[in-house]
Structures are given as structure tokens and as C-alpha cells.
C-alpha positions as CSV (number, residue, x, y, z in Angstrom):
1,M,20.5,2.2,-10.4
2,F,19.5,-1.3,-8.6
3,S,17.5,-3.9,-9.6
4,T,15.1,-6.1,-7.2
5,Q,13.7,-9.3,-7.7
6,T,10.5,-10.9,-6.2
7,R,9.3,-14.1,-6.1
8,N,5.4,-15.2,-6.1
9,I,4.3,-16.7,-2.7
10,N,1.4,-18.3,-3.1
11,N,-0.4,-20.2,-0.6
12,G,-3.8,-19.0,-0.2
13,G,-4.8,-15.6,1.8
14,H,-3.3,-12.1,1.7
15,R,0.1,-11.6,1.8
16,L,3.0,-8.6,1.3
17,I,6.2,-9.2,-0.4
18,I,8.7,-6.4,-0.4
19,A,12.0,-6.9,-2.1
20,T,14.9,-5.3,-0.7
21,E,18.0,-3.8,-2.8
22,D,20.1,-7.0,-2.0
23,N,17.3,-8.9,-3.1
24,S,16.1,-10.3,-0.1
25,E,12.1,-10.7,0.6
26,T,10.2,-9.3,3.5
27,V,6.7,-11.7,3.6
28,S,3.9,-10.8,5.8
29,Q,1.0,-12.9,5.8
30,G,-2.5,-12.3,6.9
31,D,-4.0,-8.5,7.5
32,A,-1.0,-6.4,5.7
33,T,-3.2,-3.2,4.7
34,L,-1.9,-0.8,2.0
35,E,-0.9,1.6,5.5
36,D,1.2,-0.8,6.5
37,A,3.1,-1.3,3.0
38,A,3.5,2.2,2.7
39,A,5.1,2.7,6.1
40,S,7.4,-0.4,5.1
41,E,8.3,1.5,2.1
42,R,8.8,4.8,4.2
43,D,11.2,2.7,6.8
44,Y,13.1,1.5,3.7
45,L,13.5,5.1,2.1
46,R,14.7,6.8,4.9
47,R,17.4,3.9,5.6
48,R,18.3,4.2,2.1
49,L,18.6,7.9,2.3
50,H,20.4,7.8,5.6
51,D,23.1,5.9,4.2
52,E,23.5,8.2,0.7
53,L,23.5,11.4,2.7
54,Q,25.1,10.1,6.1
55,R,22.6,11.9,8.0
56,E,19.1,11.6,8.8
57,P,17.1,12.8,5.7
58,T,14.3,15.7,6.2
59,E,10.6,14.6,5.5
60,E,11.0,16.9,2.3
61,E,14.2,15.2,1.3
62,L,11.7,11.9,1.4
63,N,9.0,13.7,-0.2
64,E,11.4,14.9,-3.2
65,W,12.9,11.4,-3.4
66,L,9.4,9.8,-3.7
67,R,8.1,12.5,-6.4
68,E,11.3,11.7,-8.7
69,H,10.8,7.9,-8.7
70,T,7.3,7.9,-9.2
71,A,6.8,10.7,-11.8
72,G,6.3,7.9,-14.6
73,Y,3.8,5.8,-12.4
């Protein structure tokens, strides 16, 4: 298991903050949408599973990982 840290950056307007495993941040100002956030999360998950599996994960593997890790929400 890993931990992530985020900081609240408030300069007015909309923003999207994504914390990564290495505690770096991606901040997007402006018109970030829920679809943008979901796509970014999916890209992160695909890279993470690729590193773990040493191959490209299938859509089924991505969906199963998401089900397992979001079941409590």
C-alpha cells in the first residue's frame, strides 16, 4: 500500500489536483471536467498496472482493480 499527499491550492477559479504515488502533484486550472479527471485517473491506473504486470493490462483487469479499490466508497 502507498500513501499520497495533496495540498490545497486556492487561487480562485476551478482547479483539479491529482496526487501521485511519488507525492508529486498535477494541477489543472480552468475548465477541468469530471471527464478529464476520470481520464487522468484511468491513465494513471493503466501505467500503474502496466508496471506491476510488466505488460499492458486488459480492460477487464482495469475494471476489476477499480471495483476492488472503490468497493468501500
